[in-house]
N, C-alpha and C positions, 0 to 999 in steps of 0.2 A: 463735828464742827459746824457743818452747813446748816443743820437743823436748828441751831440756836442763833444763827446769824440773821440779823434784821437789816433789810435793804430798802432804801428809798430810790425810786427810779424817776429821773428828771429828763423829760424830752418833750418837745412840742408836737411830735408825731405820735398820735394814739397807736398807730400800727407798730412803731418802734418800741413803745412802752410795752405793748402786748408781746412782742418777740422777746425782749429782755426778760419780762416776767415769766414767760414759758420756759426759757432756758434755765432760769434760776429756780423756779418751783420744781422743775424736773430733777434738780440736784438737791432739793430739800431746803432751800433758802426761804425765809419768811419775808414776804413783801409787806412792809408796814406803811408805805405811802407812795403815791404817784403825783408828780407835779408836772404841769405843762409849760412852765417857764421858771426862770431863776427867782423871780419875786415870790412866787408861790412856794418854791423850794426853801427859800430863806425863812419864810413864815412858818412852814411846816416842820422844819428840822428840829427845833427845840421841843415840839409836841410829840413827834414820833420817835425821837432819839435813835436813829438807825446806826448800825455798826459800819455800814458802807453806803455810799451814795454813788449811783451812776449818773453822770451829768453830760448832757449835750452841750455844745458851745453856742450854736446859732439858734437863739430863741428870742421871741418878742419880749418887751418890757425890760427884763434883765437877762443878759447872756450868761453862758456858763462860766466864763473866766471871772466875771464880776461876782457871780453867785458863789463861786468857790472861795474867793477872797472874803466875802461877807460871812459865809458859814465858818471858815477857819477863824475869823475874828470872834464869833460866838463860841466856838469850840476848837481850840488849837489842835486837839487830838482827832478831829474829824478825818475820816478816810474817804477820799473822793477819787473816783476813777472817771476820767473824761472819755466819753464814747461819742465820736464825731466823724462825720464825713469830711470835715475840713482837716486834712492831714498835712498841711504845709508846716514846715519846720518852725516858723514863727509862732504858730498856734500851739504847737507842742511845747516850745520853750516857755511861752506865756503861761500855759496851764501848769507846768511844773513849778515855775516861779510863784504862781498863785497858791501853790500848796497841794496840787493834785498828786496822787501816788503813781498814777499811770495814765497812759493815753492810748486808747484803742480806736483804730480807724474802721469806720463802717464801709462796707459790710464786713462782719467779723465771724470767725468760727466760734461756736459755743465754748470750745476748750480754751480759747484765748481769754474769754470773759471769766471763766471759772478760775483759771490759773492766776489771772490778775487779782481777783478778789482774795484768793488764798494768800498771795504774796503780800497784799496790803494788810491782811490780818495778822501777819507774823510779828 
């Protein structure tokens, strides 16, 4: 399953994109795109057609909640997992209302990310 799964990573931190990429590539996921802000993610989504998007919340230009809403407007079946250090309940609620499948709080264990993706693909 993982080998055919296409993932787009959205985070303003190059280091965090690298960490997520490493975790996912170790499990056989294909990284089809990386974006450093929500605007770039919205533009890239239709081009790379990922199965899953990992999305940070706090980014310049367009934040993760707004980007999630816009991607869901482009593709209502989009599967988006928020990965953020902002773990307050209001952010979690906003993310789920925007259409996110899950909310992972940084720092996270690799297993948490992998199980979240598996659940979103069901």
